[in-house]
VMD Tcl script that draws the C-alpha trace (Angstrom):
set ca {
  {-0.55 -4.93 -26.48}
  {-3.91 -5.73 -24.76}
  {-2.31 -6.76 -21.83}
  {-0.74 -3.42 -21.82}
  {-4.01 -1.72 -22.39}
  {-5.74 -3.39 -19.69}
  {-3.19 -2.13 -17.16}
  {-3.07 1.35 -18.35}
  {-6.67 1.03 -18.09}
  {-7.10 -0.44 -14.32}
  {-4.10 2.32 -13.40}
  {-6.63 5.05 -14.77}
  {-9.32 3.44 -12.71}
  {-7.13 3.80 -9.44}
  {-5.90 7.23 -10.00}
  {-10.20 8.05 -10.40}
  {-10.81 6.21 -7.30}
  {-8.31 7.62 -5.18}
  {-9.49 10.92 -6.75}
  {-12.29 11.06 -6.32}
  {-12.53 9.21 -2.51}
  {-12.85 12.36 -0.89}
  {-15.53 13.82 -3.00}
  {-17.93 11.37 -3.26}
  {-21.06 13.35 -3.43}
  {-21.29 13.89 -7.16}
  {-18.39 12.20 -8.53}
  {-18.00 12.05 -12.74}
  {-18.20 8.62 -13.89}
  {-15.17 6.70 -15.26}
  {-16.00 7.21 -18.75}
  {-15.73 11.00 -18.33}
  {-12.80 10.74 -16.41}
  {-10.66 8.73 -18.36}
  {-12.36 10.12 -22.15}
  {-14.22 8.03 -24.54}
  {-14.52 4.07 -24.17}
  {-14.77 3.88 -28.02}
  {-12.77 0.82 -29.24}
  {-9.34 0.74 -30.54}
  {-8.68 -0.32 -33.73}
  {-6.67 -3.09 -34.24}
  {-3.75 -3.28 -35.20}
  {-2.36 -4.79 -38.44}
  {0.87 -7.60 -38.24}
  {2.98 -5.09 -39.61}
  {2.34 -2.73 -36.94}
  {2.64 -5.20 -34.88}
  {5.81 -6.50 -36.05}
  {7.19 -2.71 -36.03}
  {6.76 -2.85 -32.30}
  {8.56 -6.00 -31.75}
  {11.42 -4.79 -33.40}
  {11.65 -1.65 -31.74}
  {10.97 -3.01 -28.50}
  {13.78 -5.92 -29.30}
  {16.15 -2.91 -30.13}
  {15.54 -0.93 -27.25}
  {16.34 -4.39 -24.99}
  {19.30 -4.69 -26.71}
  {18.49 -7.87 -28.79}
  {20.79 -8.72 -31.53}
  {19.82 -10.75 -35.00}
}
mol new
graphics top color blue
foreach p $ca { graphics top sphere $p radius 0.5 }
foreach p [lrange $ca 0 end-1] q [lrange $ca 1 end] { graphics top cylinder $p $q radius 0.2 }
display resetview
């Protein structure tokens, strides 16, 4: 899940740069553009297991 979060962060930064390039005189900071830089709460083992089960079901895994 950390990898997915990092990928989304990178994608947002690409969007930000793409949108701001034509307007570089006084662009907002990336933090202002994407919102708070607060750290997400850690997921419990139960939450991680539930997400894995949902993904497995979505991908057609059988028990």
